[in-house]
N, C-alpha and C positions, 0 to 999 in steps of 0.2 A: 469536665475533663474529657479530653479526647484520648482514648486508649490506643487506637490504631487508625492510621490514615494512609493506607498504601496508595501511592500515586499522587497524593496531595490534592485530590478533588474536593475535599471538604474544607471550607474556610471557617476557622474558629472565630474569626471576627464578625462575619456576617451570618453564620449558621447555615449557609447554602452549600449544597453539593452541586458542583458543575461537572457535567459529563465530559471526560477527555476524548472519548470516542463514542460513536453511535452504537446503540444496542439496547438490549433489555436489561433493566436493573431491578433487583429485588430491594424493596424498602419496607422497614417495619418499625414500629414504636411500641413502647409500653409505658404505663404511668400509674402513679398512686396519687390520688387527689382527694380533697375534702369537699363534699357536698355537690359540687357542680364543675364540669369540665367540658370544654369544646376543643377537640384536637383534630387537625387536618394534616394530610400529606398534600402539599401544593406543588404544582408544576408550572413552569413557563418555558416556552421555546427559546426565548432570548431575553436579554435585559430590557428590550423595547416592547415586550409583550406583557399582558396582564397575567397574574397568577390565576390558576384554575384548580379546583379541588379534585384530587384523584381519589382520596379516601377521606371520609368525614365521620367523626364519632362524637356524639353529644350524649352526655350522661347527666341526668338530673336527679338521680336517686342514689342513696347510699347503700353499701353492701354490708355494713356492720353497725353495731349500736353506737359507735363513736362518730359515724358519718363518713368514714374513709372507704374508698372503693378503688379497685384496680381495673385497668382496661388496656387494650392494645389492638392494633390492626396491622395488616400487611398489604402490599400491592406490588404488582409487577408493572413497571412503567417503561415504555419505549422512549428513549431519549436520543435526540440528535446531538451532534457535537456542540458544546457550549450551552446546552439547555440546562436548566437548574431545577432542583428539588429542594423543598424546605419542609421541615416538620414544624407546624405552627400550633402553639398551645395558648389558648385564651381561657382564662378562668375568671368569670364574672358572676357575682351573686349579689342581688339587691341588699341582702342582709349583711354583706361584708364578712361572711364566714367561710370563704373559700381559701384554699391553700394547696401547696405542693409539698410533698416529701422531697428532701434534698438527696443528692448522691445517687446510689445504685437503684433507687426506687423508680426513677424515670430514665428513659434512654431511647436510643434508636440505633439501627444498623442498616447498612445498605451495601450492595455489591453487584457487580456486573455478572450476568449469566453468560458464560462462554459459549 
């Protein structure tokens, strides 16, 4: 669910944020996952460019007896007009025991620094 989308830069269908104006943007994410999780903040200058990692987080250990752990990262990204940012979460475990908590346990935020 999208709680706030001032200016409409975030697309709920693609999951991309597209910068309406050039400037510095603060982006952060948080998550709760089971056993293993790879999370990235990815950036591309335009739709014709490849994605590159701005922030990458890989967790292979659990923080509690049940195997759940929490994490998060933040980045300040300079974006040109129409460049895009995406929070990418991949959860792969050979044992098939990975998972995500739904709802408020995972999310992200972003805004332009004036």
